[in-house]
C-alpha positions in Angstrom: -4.0 -7.9 7.3 -1.9 -5.0 8.3 -4.9 -2.3 8.9 -5.8 -6.4 11.5 -2.1 -5.4 13.4 -0.2 -8.0 11.1 3.7 -7.9 10.0 4.2 -8.3 6.8 7.7 -9.6 4.6 8.8 -10.8 1.6 11.5 -13.2 0.4 13.7 -13.7 -2.3 17.1 -15.1 -2.3 18.3 -13.5 -6.1 19.7 -9.7 -6.7 18.2 -7.1 -5.0 16.2 -5.7 -7.8 15.5 -8.9 -9.3 12.6 -9.1 -11.3 11.6 -5.8 -9.1 10.3 -7.7 -6.2 11.7 -5.5 -4.2 10.5 -1.8 -5.2 7.0 -4.0 -5.8 6.5 -4.9 -2.3 7.0 -2.3 -0.7 4.4 -0.4 -3.1 2.5 -3.1 -2.5 2.5 -2.6 1.4 4.8 -5.3 3.0 6.6 -3.5 6.1 10.4 -5.7 4.8 12.3 -7.1 1.9 15.0 -9.7 2.6 16.9 -10.6 -0.8 20.5 -11.5 -1.6 22.1 -8.3 0.5 20.3 -8.8 3.5 21.2 -12.8 3.8 25.2 -11.9 4.1 27.1 -14.5 2.7 28.0 -14.9 -0.5 29.0 -18.8 0.0 25.1 -20.2 -0.7 26.0 -17.7 -3.4 24.5 -20.2 -6.9 26.9 -18.4 -9.4 23.7 -17.4 -11.4 20.3 -16.1 -10.4 21.4 -15.7 -6.0 21.2 -17.6 -2.7 20.2 -21.7 -2.6 16.5 -22.1 -2.1 17.7 -24.9 1.2 19.7 -21.8 3.3 17.9 -19.4 2.5 14.2 -20.9 2.9 16.1 -21.5 6.5 17.3 -18.1 6.9 13.3 -17.4 6.1 12.4 -19.5 9.2 14.8 -17.6 12.2 14.3 -14.4 10.5 10.4 -15.0 10.6 11.3 -16.1 14.5 12.2 -12.4 15.1 9.3 -10.9 13.0 6.1 -9.9 15.2 3.4 -11.7 15.4 1.1 -12.2 13.4 2.8 -12.0 10.3 2.3 -12.5 6.3 5.6 -13.4 5.0 5.9 -14.3 1.1 9.3 -16.3 0.0 9.7 -17.1 -4.2 12.4 -19.9 -4.4 14.7 -19.8 -7.7 17.1 -22.6 -7.9 14.5 -25.1 -10.1 15.2 -22.4 -12.9 18.0 -22.4 -16.0 21.1 -22.8 -15.4 19.4 -25.8 -12.8 22.4 -25.9 -10.2 22.8 -28.4 -6.9 24.8 -27.2 -4.7 28.3 -29.3 -4.1 27.1 -31.0 -1.6 24.0 -32.8 -2.5 25.4 -33.5 -6.2 23.8 -36.4 -7.5 21.7 -36.5 -3.9 18.5 -36.6 -5.8 16.7 -38.8 -9.2 18.3 -37.2 -12.3 15.2 -38.1 -14.3 14.9 -37.6 -17.7 14.9 -34.4 -18.5 17.6 -31.6 -16.3 15.2 -30.0 -14.2 14.4 -32.9 -12.5 17.4 -32.4 -9.9 17.2 -29.6 -9.3 13.3 -29.9 -8.8 13.9 -32.9 -6.1 16.6 -30.5 -4.0 14.0 -28.1 -4.1 11.3 -30.1 -3.2 13.8 -31.0 0.1 15.0 -27.5 0.3 11.0 -27.4 1.0 11.1 -29.8 3.2 14.2 -28.9 5.5 12.4 -25.3 6.1 9.8 -27.4 7.4 11.1 -30.2 9.5 12.4 -26.4 10.8 8.9 -24.9 11.1 7.4 -27.5 12.8 9.8 -26.3 15.9 8.8 -23.3 16.3 5.9 -21.3 18.2 4.1 -19.9 15.1 3.9 -23.1 12.8 0.7 -24.3 15.0 -1.1 -20.9 13.8 -0.4 -20.8 10.7 -1.3 -20.7 7.3 0.9 -22.0 3.9 0.4 -22.0 0.8 2.4 -23.6 -1.9 2.0 -23.2 -5.7 4.4 -22.0 -8.6 4.3 -18.7 -11.5 3.9 -21.6 -14.2 4.4 -24.9 -15.2 8.0 -26.1 -15.3 10.1 -28.1 -18.7 8.3 -31.5 -19.2 7.7 -34.7 -20.8 4.3 -34.8 -20.8 1.7 -33.6 -23.4 -1.0 -32.4 -21.2 1.4 -29.9 -19.7 3.0 -28.6 -23.5 -1.1 -27.3 -24.2 -1.6 -23.8 -24.0 -3.4 -24.1 -20.5 -1.1 -27.1 -20.1 1.6 -24.6 -19.8 0.2 -22.8 -16.7 -1.5 -25.5 -15.0 0.2 -25.5 -11.3 -1.0 -26.4 -8.4 -1.6 -24.7 -5.3 -1.8 -26.6 -1.9 -2.9 -25.0 1.1 -1.4 -26.5 4.4 -1.8 -26.2 8.5 -1.5 -27.6 11.2 -4.9 -26.2 12.2 -6.8 -28.3 9.0 -8.3 -31.0 10.4 -8.8 -33.1 7.2 -7.0 -33.6 3.9 -9.2 -32.3 0.6 -8.5 -32.7 -3.4 -10.6 -29.7 -4.7 -11.1 -30.8 -8.6 -12.8 -26.8 -9.0 -11.0 -24.8 -11.2 -8.5 -21.9 -9.4 -6.2 -19.7 -10.5 -3.4 -17.5 -8.3 -5.8 -14.8 -7.7 -7.9 -17.0 -5.7 -5.4 -17.4 -3.3 -6.2 -14.3 -1.8 -9.9 -14.4 -1.1 -9.3 -18.2 -0.4 -7.3 -16.9 2.2 -9.7 -14.0 3.4 -12.6 -16.8 4.1 -10.3 -19.4 6.2 -9.1 -15.9 8.1 -13.1 -15.5 8.7 -12.2 -11.4 7.9 -15.6 -10.1 7.9 -14.3 -7.1 6.0 -15.5 -7.2 2.3 -12.0 -8.0 0.2 -11.4 -6.3 -3.5 -10.7 -9.3 -5.6 -10.9 -10.8 -8.8 -10.7 -13.6 -8.2 -13.1 -16.1 -6.1 -12.9 -18.0 -2.8 -12.4 -21.6 -3.4 -15.0 -21.9 -1.7 -17.7 -19.7 -3.0 -20.5 -21.5 -4.5 -20.2 -18.9 -7.4 -19.0 -20.7 -10.8 -15.2 -21.2 -10.7 -13.5 -20.5 -13.9 -9.9 -19.5 -15.1 -8.7 -16.9 -17.3 -5.2 -15.9 -18.6 -4.0 -13.8 -20.7 -1.4 -14.9 -24.0 -0.2 -13.5 -27.2 -2.9 -11.3 -27.6 -5.6 -14.2 -26.7 -7.4 -14.3 -23.9 -8.1 -17.7 -22.7 -10.8 -18.7 -20.7 -12.2 -22.3 -19.1 -15.7 -22.7 -17.0 -16.0 -25.8 -16.6 -15.4 -28.2 -20.0 -15.5 -25.9 -22.0 -12.0 -23.0 -23.3 -12.0 -19.6 -25.4 -9.6 -17.7 -27.1 -11.5 -14.4 -27.3 -9.5 -11.4 -29.5 -10.5 -8.2 -30.0 -11.6 -7.7 -33.7 -12.3 -12.0 -34.5 -15.1 -14.3 -33.8 -14.4 -16.0 -30.3 -13.1 -19.9 -30.9 -14.6 -23.0 -28.4 -13.0 -25.7 -27.6 -14.1 -29.1 -25.6 -11.3 -29.4 -24.0 -12.2 -32.9 -22.0 -12.7 -33.9 -25.4 -10.1 -32.1 -27.8 -7.5 -31.3 -25.1 -5.1 -30.2 -28.1 -7.6 -27.5 -29.3 -8.3 -28.5 -32.8 -11.4 -27.9 -33.4 -13.7 -24.7 -32.9 -17.3 -25.6 -32.1 -18.3 -22.1 -31.4 -20.9 -22.1 -33.7 -22.5 -25.8 -32.6 -23.0 -23.8 -29.1 -23.3 -20.0 -29.7 -24.9 -19.9 -26.0 -22.2 -21.2 -24.4 -19.9 -19.1 -27.1 -22.3 -15.8 -26.0 -21.9 -16.3 -22.2 -17.7 -16.9 -22.7 -17.4 -13.5 -24.6 -19.3 -11.5 -22.1 -17.8 -13.2 -19.0 -14.4 -11.9 -20.8 -15.5 -8.5 -22.6 -16.7 -7.9 -19.2 -13.4 -8.2 -17.3 -11.1 -7.0 -19.6 -14.0 -3.8 -19.2 -13.6 -4.2 -14.9 -9.8 -4.5 -14.9 -9.2 -0.9 -17.4 -12.1 1.1 -15.6 -10.5 0.2 -11.6 -6.3 0.2 -13.4 -7.6 4.0 -15.0 -9.5 5.3 -12.3 -7.7 3.6 -9.1 -10.4 1.7 -8.0 -9.4 -0.8 -5.8 -11.3 -0.9 -2.7 -15.2 -2.4 -1.9 -17.0 0.4 -0.9 
């Protein structure tokens, strides 16, 4: 998008250097980085991570008003993390729920709502696509989110005043699918390199992540576990959500397909890193 004249900015209210966001954002091409240092107001400091979500999101909105259009902006919020601090003026304003995280999630939800109240009054709002997602699931009492897959089960929301109809998709989608999906939504006709797939793609969708030495691949109802040097395990995630019954021997063709696809992705990923090939020829 920079080739098409887009300005780019990354926002995170934490200490500059947190998770190397400032260095990484510049390495991948963002023009500007806005962190706690750029915010210049410690009265909104939460005492732990950085600037509370509500004031920092308002700061982002005002900064975008000064940013040359069209622009790409990314924000990584921080208030819904341990130790779950609430600004003094918002104490006891949100439901306590049953877990320590619930009140803070209420505050973050409120903060995002306040951002949209501000944004919808700005001239760039009507021509903007907003993507809301998470890095992982939160502390929860729901069993669904306590499994190996559930730990990373998150929402991905695409919103824009330009979109006429709401749609809930039951397809699997990963964070790496956001980029190619946006590429389709922006009608960018230039080929792009991505390991993910657009949600509009007709190719089969899958979900893959690496954890504790295992690659977990989800396609349709089946989830496989691949660990180098060991037989691939296969589970029917729909019928066996706790992954207690390995059915690899019952479905050898499905198991073989999962194994070959996992190995192919690992091979492509490693080779492209080694050769620095992240372009489409």
